[in-house]
C-alpha positions in Angstrom: 5.5 -30.8 -7.6 1.7 -31.2 -7.8 -0.4 -29.2 -5.3 -3.7 -30.6 -4.0 -6.7 -28.5 -4.9 -7.3 -27.7 -1.3 -3.8 -26.3 -0.8 -4.0 -24.3 -4.0 -7.4 -22.8 -3.0 -6.0 -22.0 0.5 -3.0 -20.3 -1.0 -5.1 -18.1 -3.3 -7.4 -17.2 -0.5 -4.5 -16.1 1.7 -2.7 -13.9 -0.7 -4.7 -10.7 -0.2 -5.1 -11.1 3.6 -1.3 -11.6 3.8 -0.7 -8.5 1.7 -3.1 -6.6 4.0 -1.2 -7.7 7.0 2.1 -6.9 5.4 1.0 -3.3 4.6 -0.2 -2.8 8.1 3.1 -4.1 9.5 5.3 -2.1 7.1 3.6 1.2 7.6 4.1 2.3 11.2 0.9 3.5 12.8 2.3 7.0 13.4 2.8 7.5 9.6 -0.7 6.8 8.5 -2.7 9.9 7.7 -6.0 8.3 8.5 -5.4 5.2 10.5 -9.0 4.3 11.1 -10.1 4.6 7.5 -7.0 2.6 6.3 -7.7 -0.1 8.8 -11.4 -0.3 7.7 -10.4 -0.5 4.1 -7.9 -3.3 4.8 -10.5 -5.2 6.8 -13.1 -4.9 4.0 -10.5 -6.1 1.4 -9.6 -9.0 3.6 -13.2 -10.1 4.1 -13.9 -10.0 0.4 -10.7 -12.0 -0.4 -11.7 -14.7 2.1 -15.1 -14.9 0.4 -13.2 -15.5 -2.9 -14.2 -12.1 -4.3 -10.6 -11.2 -5.1 -11.5 -8.7 -7.9 -13.6 -6.7 -5.6 -10.9 -6.9 -2.9 -8.3 -5.5 -5.3 -10.5 -2.4 -5.9 -9.9 -1.6 -2.2 -6.2 -1.7 -2.7 -6.4 0.9 -5.4 -7.5 3.3 -2.6 -4.3 2.9 -0.7 -2.7 6.0 -2.2 -2.4 7.3 1.3 -0.5 4.3 2.5 2.0 4.5 -0.4 2.3 8.2 0.1 3.0 7.7 3.8 5.6 5.0 3.0 7.2 7.5 0.6 7.2 10.1 3.4 8.8 7.6 5.8 11.6 6.7 3.4 12.2 10.4 2.6 12.6 11.1 6.4 15.2 8.3 6.4 16.9 9.8 3.4 16.2 6.6 1.4 15.3 8.6 -1.7 15.0 5.8 -4.2 12.5 3.9 -2.1 10.7 7.1 -1.3 10.3 8.0 -4.9 9.0 4.5 -5.8 6.2 4.7 -3.3 5.3 8.3 -4.1 5.1 7.6 -7.8 2.9 4.6 -7.0 0.6 6.9 -4.9 0.3 9.2 -8.0 -0.7 6.2 -10.2 -3.5 5.6 -7.8 -4.4 9.3 -7.2 -2.7 11.6 -9.7 -3.9 14.8 -8.0 -2.5 13.9 -4.6 -0.7 17.2 -3.8 1.2 15.7 -0.8 3.0 13.2 -3.1 3.9 16.0 -5.6 5.3 18.1 -2.7 7.3 15.2 -1.3 8.7 14.3 -4.7 9.8 18.0 -4.9 11.5 17.6 -1.6 13.4 14.6 -2.8 14.6 16.5 -5.9 15.7 19.4 -3.7 17.5 17.1 -1.3 19.3 15.5 -4.2 20.2 18.9 -5.7 18.1 18.4 -8.8 
């Protein structure tokens, strides 16, 4: 199937805004450590993406260690340890010194008897 140039451009322009919206919807508001700052960063990333500046927009997503840590915390509270570990490890890729993620990973190991 051949895509028209307009459709392909539209699809590329909508990827980051769609990811931003997905992150906002996935992470419940009560679980975000700093809701206003996260919302501001999401908004900035979306604006850059819509301007076609996707590389700059991706830099904003690297600051979302708080979002991934909060998702890990949320899954930990639900005793969904594999999902929690995945998000907490991702938060440490983005911010290796994030003490909260290290603490939560320790709680997972403790809960699993490791």
